[in-house]
N, CA, C and O atoms as CSV, one atom per row, in Angstrom:
chain,resi,resn,atom,element,x,y,z
A,1,MET,N,N,85.009,114.758,108.905
A,1,MET,CA,C,85.954,113.948,108.172
A,1,MET,C,C,87.190,114.786,107.864
A,1,MET,O,O,87.092,115.949,107.472
A,2,LYS,N,N,88.334,114.179,108.047
A,2,LYS,CA,C,89.588,114.849,107.715
A,2,LYS,C,C,89.768,114.858,106.205
A,2,LYS,O,O,89.299,113.961,105.504
A,3,SER,N,N,90.456,115.888,105.714
A,3,SER,CA,C,90.756,115.935,104.289
A,3,SER,C,C,92.130,116.549,104.080
A,3,SER,O,O,92.687,117.204,104.961
A,4,ILE,N,N,92.658,116.314,102.884
A,4,ILE,CA,C,93.968,116.817,102.514
A,4,ILE,C,C,93.908,117.189,101.035
A,4,ILE,O,O,93.205,116.544,100.257
A,5,SER,N,N,94.633,118.211,100.656
A,5,SER,CA,C,94.682,118.570,99.238
A,5,SER,C,C,95.653,117.644,98.514
A,5,SER,O,O,96.504,117.009,99.136
A,6,THR,N,N,95.517,117.578,97.210
A,6,THR,CA,C,96.440,116.750,96.436
A,6,THR,C,C,97.859,117.299,96.535
A,6,THR,O,O,98.819,116.528,96.536
A,7,ASP,N,N,98.005,118.618,96.618
A,7,ASP,CA,C,99.344,119.200,96.751
A,7,ASP,C,C,99.989,118.796,98.077
A,7,ASP,O,O,101.177,118.476,98.121
A,8,GLU,N,N,99.203,118.810,99.155
A,8,GLU,CA,C,99.739,118.397,100.463
A,8,GLU,C,C,100.130,116.925,100.450
A,8,GLU,O,O,101.173,116.547,100.983
A,9,LEU,N,N,99.287,116.098,99.837
A,9,LEU,CA,C,99.612,114.673,99.757
A,9,LEU,C,C,100.849,114.451,98.898
A,9,LEU,O,O,101.696,113.620,99.225
A,10,ASN,N,N,100.954,115.187,97.809
A,10,ASN,CA,C,102.120,115.053,96.939
A,10,ASN,C,C,103.408,115.412,97.684
A,10,ASN,O,O,104.443,114.781,97.467
A,11,GLN,N,N,103.353,116.414,98.556
A,11,GLN,CA,C,104.526,116.773,99.362
A,11,GLN,C,C,104.934,115.603,100.252
A,11,GLN,O,O,106.122,115.322,100.411
A,12,LYS,N,N,103.950,114.924,100.829
A,12,LYS,CA,C,104.240,113.764,101.679
A,12,LYS,C,C,104.853,112.622,100.857
A,12,LYS,O,O,105.793,111.960,101.296
A,13,VAL,N,N,104.303,112.407,99.657
A,13,VAL,CA,C,104.842,111.369,98.770
A,13,VAL,C,C,106.283,111.707,98.414
A,13,VAL,O,O,107.167,110.855,98.509
A,14,ASP,N,N,106.520,112.956,98.001
A,14,ASP,CA,C,107.863,113.389,97.616
A,14,ASP,C,C,108.861,113.300,98.768
A,14,ASP,O,O,110.045,113.039,98.555
A,15,ALA,N,N,108.373,113.522,99.997
A,15,ALA,CA,C,109.245,113.471,101.172
A,15,ALA,C,C,109.574,112.037,101.584
A,15,ALA,O,O,110.420,111.808,102.449
A,16,GLY,N,N,108.895,111.073,100.954
A,16,GLY,CA,C,109.154,109.679,101.289
A,16,GLY,C,C,108.451,109.219,102.551
A,16,GLY,O,O,108.826,108.201,103.133
A,17,ASP,N,N,107.425,109.964,102.987
A,17,ASP,CA,C,106.670,109.566,104.175
A,17,ASP,C,C,106.039,108.193,103.954
A,17,ASP,O,O,105.676,107.844,102.830
A,18,GLU,N,N,105.913,107.426,105.018
A,18,GLU,CA,C,105.218,106.139,104.930
A,18,GLU,C,C,103.732,106.428,104.876
A,18,GLU,O,O,103.136,106.860,105.863
A,19,LEU,N,N,103.136,106.187,103.718
A,19,LEU,CA,C,101.728,106.501,103.505
A,19,LEU,C,C,100.951,105.253,103.131
A,19,LEU,O,O,101.494,104.320,102.538
A,20,HIS,N,N,99.687,105.246,103.480
A,20,HIS,CA,C,98.787,104.163,103.130
A,20,HIS,C,C,97.658,104.801,102.335
A,20,HIS,O,O,96.740,105.399,102.897
A,21,ILE,N,N,97.745,104.662,101.012
A,21,ILE,CA,C,96.797,105.308,100.113
A,21,ILE,C,C,95.910,104.244,99.491
A,21,ILE,O,O,96.393,103.220,99.007
A,22,ILE,N,N,94.611,104.497,99.510
A,22,ILE,CA,C,93.651,103.597,98.875
A,22,ILE,C,C,93.008,104.349,97.720
A,22,ILE,O,O,92.465,105.439,97.901
A,23,ASP,N,N,93.074,103.760,96.537
A,23,ASP,CA,C,92.442,104.326,95.345
A,23,ASP,C,C,91.145,103.560,95.127
A,23,ASP,O,O,91.172,102.361,94.847
A,24,VAL,N,N,89.998,104.247,95.253
A,24,VAL,CA,C,88.698,103.574,95.180
A,24,VAL,C,C,88.047,103.675,93.794
A,24,VAL,O,O,86.866,103.365,93.640
A,25,ARG,N,N,88.812,104.105,92.793
A,25,ARG,CA,C,88.270,104.194,91.442
A,25,ARG,C,C,88.106,102.800,90.834
A,25,ARG,O,O,88.582,101.804,91.378
A,26,GLU,N,N,87.427,102.760,89.705
A,26,GLU,CA,C,87.231,101.503,88.987
A,26,GLU,C,C,88.500,101.123,88.234
A,26,GLU,O,O,89.386,101.953,88.032
A,27,LYS,N,N,88.577,99.864,87.823
A,27,LYS,CA,C,89.777,99.320,87.178
A,27,LYS,C,C,90.199,100.126,85.952
A,27,LYS,O,O,91.386,100.401,85.773
A,28,ASP,N,N,89.242,100.507,85.108
A,28,ASP,CA,C,89.591,101.260,83.901
A,28,ASP,C,C,90.134,102.646,84.224
A,28,ASP,O,O,90.966,103.170,83.484
A,29,GLU,N,N,89.675,103.247,85.319
A,29,GLU,CA,C,90.185,104.554,85.731
A,29,GLU,C,C,91.619,104.434,86.258
A,29,GLU,O,O,92.471,105.273,85.963
A,30,VAL,N,N,91.870,103.395,87.031
A,30,VAL,CA,C,93.197,103.165,87.608
A,30,VAL,C,C,94.227,102.898,86.518
A,30,VAL,O,O,95.401,103.236,86.669
A,31,ALA,N,N,93.788,102.292,85.424
A,31,ALA,CA,C,94.698,102.009,84.315
A,31,ALA,C,C,95.295,103.286,83.727
A,31,ALA,O,O,96.351,103.247,83.096
A,32,ALA,N,N,94.620,104.414,83.932
A,32,ALA,CA,C,95.109,105.703,83.428
A,32,ALA,C,C,96.191,106.305,84.329
A,32,ALA,O,O,96.784,107.326,83.981
A,33,GLY,N,N,96.452,105.685,85.475
A,33,GLY,CA,C,97.510,106.149,86.365
A,33,GLY,C,C,97.061,106.234,87.809
A,33,GLY,O,O,95.936,106.630,88.113
A,34,MET,N,N,97.973,105.851,88.691
A,34,MET,CA,C,97.727,105.874,90.141
A,34,MET,C,C,98.874,106.585,90.841
A,34,MET,O,O,99.958,106.743,90.280
A,35,ILE,N,N,98.625,107.007,92.059
A,35,ILE,CA,C,99.678,107.559,92.909
A,35,ILE,C,C,100.606,106.403,93.283
A,35,ILE,O,O,100.128,105.336,93.670
A,36,PRO,N,N,101.921,106.595,93.176
A,36,PRO,CA,C,102.851,105.515,93.529
A,36,PRO,C,C,102.575,104.983,94.942
A,36,PRO,O,O,102.422,105.754,95.890
A,37,GLY,N,N,102.516,103.669,95.063
A,37,GLY,CA,C,102.301,103.023,96.349
A,37,GLY,C,C,100.847,102.873,96.749
A,37,GLY,O,O,100.547,102.243,97.763
A,38,ALA,N,N,99.932,103.445,95.964
A,38,ALA,CA,C,98.510,103.333,96.299
A,38,ALA,C,C,98.034,101.899,96.112
A,38,ALA,O,O,98.542,101.152,95.275
A,39,ARG,N,N,97.057,101.548,96.907
A,39,ARG,CA,C,96.443,100.223,96.840
A,39,ARG,C,C,95.069,100.391,96.191
A,39,ARG,O,O,94.293,101.255,96.598
A,40,HIS,N,N,94.771,99.583,95.202
A,40,HIS,CA,C,93.496,99.683,94.499
A,40,HIS,C,C,92.442,98.814,95.168
A,40,HIS,O,O,92.549,97.587,95.185
A,41,ILE,N,N,91.422,99.466,95.718
A,41,ILE,CA,C,90.252,98.780,96.257
A,41,ILE,C,C,89.042,99.572,95.759
A,41,ILE,O,O,88.711,100.606,96.339
A,42,PRO,N,N,88.375,99.110,94.698
A,42,PRO,CA,C,87.209,99.841,94.197
A,42,PRO,C,C,86.179,100.071,95.306
A,42,PRO,O,O,86.016,99.234,96.194
A,43,LEU,N,N,85.493,101.200,95.250
A,43,LEU,CA,C,84.532,101.556,96.289
A,43,LEU,C,C,83.553,100.423,96.574
A,43,LEU,O,O,83.270,100.133,97.736
A,44,GLY,N,N,83.036,99.785,95.540
A,44,GLY,CA,C,82.065,98.709,95.724
A,44,GLY,C,C,82.613,97.486,96.438
A,44,GLY,O,O,81.846,96.686,96.974
A,45,GLU,N,N,83.925,97.331,96.449
A,45,GLU,CA,C,84.556,96.180,97.110
A,45,GLU,C,C,85.034,96.493,98.526
A,45,GLU,O,O,85.457,95.594,99.252
A,46,LEU,N,N,84.970,97.750,98.915
A,46,LEU,CA,C,85.535,98.155,100.205
A,46,LEU,C,C,84.934,97.401,101.392
A,46,LEU,O,O,85.690,96.943,102.249
A,47,PRO,N,N,83.604,97.250,101.482
A,47,PRO,CA,C,83.073,96.521,102.646
A,47,PRO,C,C,83.607,95.098,102.781
A,47,PRO,O,O,83.902,94.654,103.890
A,48,GLU,N,N,83.733,94.385,101.676
A,48,GLU,CA,C,84.206,93.004,101.755
A,48,GLU,C,C,85.717,92.905,101.892
A,48,GLU,O,O,86.239,91.863,102.291
A,49,ARG,N,N,86.424,93.981,101.564
A,49,ARG,CA,C,87.891,93.941,101.639
A,49,ARG,C,C,88.458,94.732,102.817
A,49,ARG,O,O,89.676,94.810,102.978
A,50,ALA,N,N,87.604,95.310,103.628
A,50,ALA,CA,C,88.070,96.105,104.775
A,50,ALA,C,C,88.927,95.277,105.725
A,50,ALA,O,O,89.776,95.824,106.428
A,51,GLU,N,N,88.713,93.976,105.751
A,51,GLU,CA,C,89.510,93.106,106.626
A,51,GLU,C,C,90.975,93.069,106.216
A,51,GLU,O,O,91.822,92.633,106.996
A,52,GLU,N,N,91.286,93.521,105.003
A,52,GLU,CA,C,92.674,93.582,104.532
A,52,GLU,C,C,93.418,94.780,105.138
A,52,GLU,O,O,94.643,94.868,105.045
A,53,LEU,N,N,92.675,95.689,105.751
A,53,LEU,CA,C,93.265,96.931,106.267
A,53,LEU,C,C,93.592,96.812,107.749
A,53,LEU,O,O,93.046,95.960,108.451
A,54,ASP,N,N,94.479,97.667,108.209
A,54,ASP,CA,C,94.949,97.678,109.590
A,54,ASP,C,C,94.384,98.915,110.287
A,54,ASP,O,O,94.684,100.041,109.892
A,55,SER,N,N,93.579,98.711,111.308
A,55,SER,CA,C,92.918,99.831,111.986
A,55,SER,C,C,93.894,100.744,112.733
A,55,SER,O,O,93.492,101.808,113.203
A,56,SER,N,N,95.148,100.358,112.850
A,56,SER,CA,C,96.122,101.212,113.529
A,56,SER,C,C,96.785,102.202,112.560
A,56,SER,O,O,97.536,103.078,112.988
A,57,LYS,N,N,96.510,102.064,111.269
A,57,LYS,CA,C,97.136,102.930,110.263
A,57,LYS,C,C,96.152,103.989,109.786
A,57,LYS,O,O,94.937,103.825,109.899
A,58,GLN,N,N,96.693,105.070,109.255
A,58,GLN,CA,C,95.869,106.118,108.663
A,58,GLN,C,C,95.858,105.925,107.151
A,58,GLN,O,O,96.907,105.770,106.527
A,59,TYR,N,N,94.671,105.937,106.575
A,59,TYR,CA,C,94.517,105.732,105.143
A,59,TYR,C,C,94.101,107.026,104.450
A,59,TYR,O,O,93.181,107.715,104.891
A,60,TYR,N,N,94.792,107.340,103.363
A,60,TYR,CA,C,94.439,108.460,102.500
A,60,TYR,C,C,93.625,107.860,101.365
A,60,TYR,O,O,94.091,106.955,100.673
A,61,VAL,N,N,92.418,108.357,101.172
A,61,VAL,CA,C,91.501,107.752,100.212
A,61,VAL,C,C,91.322,108.701,99.026
A,61,VAL,O,O,90.984,109.873,99.194
A,62,VAL,N,N,91.557,108.164,97.815
A,62,VAL,CA,C,91.501,108.977,96.601
A,62,VAL,C,C,90.578,108.322,95.564
A,62,VAL,O,O,90.490,107.098,95.467
A,63,CYS,N,N,89.897,109.172,94.799
A,63,CYS,CA,C,89.117,108.714,93.651
A,63,CYS,C,C,89.397,109.687,92.508
A,63,CYS,O,O,90.475,110.279,92.468
A,64,GLN,N,N,88.464,109.869,91.587
A,64,GLN,CA,C,88.712,110.767,90.460
A,64,GLN,C,C,88.563,112.233,90.846
A,64,GLN,O,O,89.395,113.061,90.475
A,65,ALA,N,N,87.494,112.561,91.600
A,65,ALA,CA,C,87.241,113.972,91.921
A,65,ALA,C,C,87.040,114.250,93.408
A,65,ALA,O,O,87.093,115.410,93.818
A,66,GLY,N,N,86.812,113.234,94.220
A,66,GLY,CA,C,86.663,113.429,95.657
A,66,GLY,C,C,85.356,112.939,96.240
A,66,GLY,O,O,85.245,112.814,97.460
A,67,GLY,N,N,84.359,112.658,95.413
A,67,GLY,CA,C,83.064,112.198,95.912
A,67,GLY,C,C,83.067,110.776,96.431
A,67,GLY,O,O,82.633,110.519,97.554
A,68,ARG,N,N,83.552,109.855,95.621
A,68,ARG,CA,C,83.589,108.446,96.050
A,68,ARG,C,C,84.554,108.256,97.208
A,68,ARG,O,O,84.297,107.465,98.115
A,69,SER,N,N,85.674,108.989,97.177
A,69,SER,CA,C,86.637,108.840,98.273
A,69,SER,C,C,86.050,109.374,99.577
A,69,SER,O,O,86.368,108.860,100.650
A,70,ALA,N,N,85.199,110.396,99.501
A,70,ALA,CA,C,84.542,110.902,100.714
A,70,ALA,C,C,83.622,109.828,101.289
A,70,ALA,O,O,83.587,109.628,102.503
A,71,LYS,N,N,82.876,109.134,100.420
A,71,LYS,CA,C,82.014,108.039,100.884
A,71,LYS,C,C,82.852,106.924,101.500
A,71,LYS,O,O,82.502,106.377,102.546
A,72,ALA,N,N,83.962,106.593,100.840
A,72,ALA,CA,C,84.843,105.536,101.352
A,72,ALA,C,C,85.445,105.934,102.697
A,72,ALA,O,O,85.509,105.119,103.617
A,73,ALA,N,N,85.885,107.182,102.811
A,73,ALA,CA,C,86.475,107.655,104.072
A,73,ALA,C,C,85.443,107.619,105.194
A,73,ALA,O,O,85.769,107.246,106.321
A,74,GLU,N,N,84.201,108.003,104.899
A,74,GLU,CA,C,83.133,107.935,105.902
A,74,GLU,C,C,82.898,106.489,106.325
A,74,GLU,O,O,82.746,106.198,107.512
A,75,TYR,N,N,82.871,105.589,105.352
A,75,TYR,CA,C,82.679,104.171,105.659
A,75,TYR,C,C,83.801,103.668,106.572
A,75,TYR,O,O,83.545,103.013,107.583
A,76,LEU,N,N,85.041,103.982,106.205
A,76,LEU,CA,C,86.178,103.530,107.012
A,76,LEU,C,C,86.097,104.088,108.428
A,76,LEU,O,O,86.277,103.351,109.397
A,77,GLU,N,N,85.825,105.390,108.551
A,77,GLU,CA,C,85.724,106.012,109.882
A,77,GLU,C,C,84.639,105.329,110.718
A,77,GLU,O,O,84.838,105.074,111.906
A,78,SER,N,N,83.500,105.035,110.101
A,78,SER,CA,C,82.393,104.421,110.847
A,78,SER,C,C,82.697,102.975,111.239
A,78,SER,O,O,81.994,102.386,112.060
A,79,ASN,N,N,83.745,102.411,110.647
A,79,ASN,CA,C,84.140,101.039,110.970
A,79,ASN,C,C,85.467,100.965,111.717
A,79,ASN,O,O,86.126,99.926,111.718
A,80,GLY,N,N,85.854,102.062,112.348
A,80,GLY,CA,C,87.003,102.053,113.240
A,80,GLY,C,C,88.359,102.311,112.609
A,80,GLY,O,O,89.388,102.092,113.248
A,81,PHE,N,N,88.378,102.773,111.363
A,81,PHE,CA,C,89.641,103.081,110.690
A,81,PHE,C,C,89.888,104.586,110.697
A,81,PHE,O,O,88.951,105.379,110.793
A,82,HIS,N,N,91.149,104.967,110.594
A,82,HIS,CA,C,91.534,106.374,110.483
A,82,HIS,C,C,91.669,106.681,108.997
A,82,HIS,O,O,92.453,106.043,108.294
A,83,SER,N,N,90.903,107.658,108.520
A,83,SER,CA,C,90.954,107.946,107.095
A,83,SER,C,C,90.976,109.442,106.825
A,83,SER,O,O,90.504,110.248,107.627
A,84,VAL,N,N,91.539,109.789,105.670
A,84,VAL,CA,C,91.640,111.169,105.216
A,84,VAL,C,C,91.206,111.196,103.756
A,84,VAL,O,O,91.745,110.456,102.934
A,85,ASN,N,N,90.242,112.039,103.433
A,85,ASN,CA,C,89.791,112.169,102.051
A,85,ASN,C,C,90.750,113.076,101.286
A,85,ASN,O,O,91.159,114.123,101.788
A,86,VAL,N,N,91.106,112.669,100.073
A,86,VAL,CA,C,91.980,113.471,99.214
A,86,VAL,C,C,91.085,114.353,98.339
A,86,VAL,O,O,90.495,113.885,97.366
A,87,ASP,N,N,90.995,115.634,98.702
A,87,ASP,CA,C,90.157,116.587,97.985
A,87,ASP,C,C,90.618,116.762,96.540
A,87,ASP,O,O,91.808,116.924,96.271
A,88,GLY,N,N,89.673,116.727,95.629
A,88,GLY,CA,C,89.997,116.944,94.223
A,88,GLY,C,C,90.395,115.693,93.483
A,88,GLY,O,O,90.323,115.654,92.254
A,89,GLY,N,N,90.813,114.669,94.201
A,89,GLY,CA,C,91.160,113.385,93.605
A,89,GLY,C,C,92.200,113.464,92.503
A,89,GLY,O,O,92.979,114.414,92.416
A,90,MET,N,N,92.189,112.449,91.675
A,90,MET,CA,C,93.188,112.352,90.610
A,90,MET,C,C,93.026,113.443,89.557
A,90,MET,O,O,93.965,113.725,88.812
A,91,SER,N,N,91.853,114.055,89.488
A,91,SER,CA,C,91.659,115.180,88.565
A,91,SER,C,C,92.573,116.349,88.918
A,91,SER,O,O,92.944,117.142,88.053
A,92,SER,N,N,92.933,116.447,90.205
A,92,SER,CA,C,93.793,117.539,90.679
A,92,SER,C,C,95.230,117.108,90.926
A,92,SER,O,O,96.077,117.946,91.237
A,93,TRP,N,N,95.519,115.828,90.797
A,93,TRP,CA,C,96.857,115.302,91.107
A,93,TRP,C,C,97.860,115.771,90.058
A,93,TRP,O,O,97.663,115.559,88.861
A,94,ARG,N,N,98.936,116.410,90.516
A,94,ARG,CA,C,99.980,116.881,89.624
A,94,ARG,C,C,101.308,116.150,89.856
A,94,ARG,O,O,102.329,116.473,89.250
A,95,GLY,N,N,101.263,115.173,90.735
A,95,GLY,CA,C,102.487,114.421,91.041
A,95,GLY,C,C,102.712,113.278,90.079
A,95,GLY,O,O,102.015,113.132,89.074
A,96,VAL,N,N,103.696,112.477,90.408
A,96,VAL,CA,C,104.057,111.314,89.612
A,96,VAL,C,C,102.919,110.293,89.668
A,96,VAL,O,O,102.277,110.128,90.705
A,97,THR,N,N,102.679,109.620,88.562
A,97,THR,CA,C,101.726,108.523,88.541
A,97,THR,C,C,102.403,107.273,88.009
A,97,THR,O,O,103.380,107.348,87.263
A,98,VAL,N,N,101.881,106.141,88.396
A,98,VAL,CA,C,102.359,104.860,87.895
A,98,VAL,C,C,101.205,104.193,87.171
A,98,VAL,O,O,100.037,104.441,87.471
A,99,TYR,N,N,101.542,103.355,86.228
A,99,TYR,CA,C,100.528,102.689,85.414
A,99,TYR,C,C,100.604,101.187,85.653
A,99,TYR,O,O,101.685,100.599,85.695
A,100,GLY,N,N,99.438,100.586,85.806
A,100,GLY,CA,C,99.461,99.169,86.092
A,100,GLY,C,C,98.456,98.376,85.359
A,100,GLY,O,O,98.388,97.158,85.528
């Protein structure tokens, strides 16, 4: 499985790269802040919502610490999607966050 550090992802965000980020945390966790532009799909909903995703795009998957996002990234890879796990998750994120 591919992975990226939060610092590397933050550089991509800051550079304005076109990114497809999926936040697999629960609703109450997301309320504390998300990476700008991230799409919220809780881990438990990923199988039923995978049809919303485009298999031609690469998805960066983030959770709180990296465990759930690793499971989500494995699931996506096994279903034909390109995914990258964000190591350390939001616990390590030092970039801008948005609240929703």
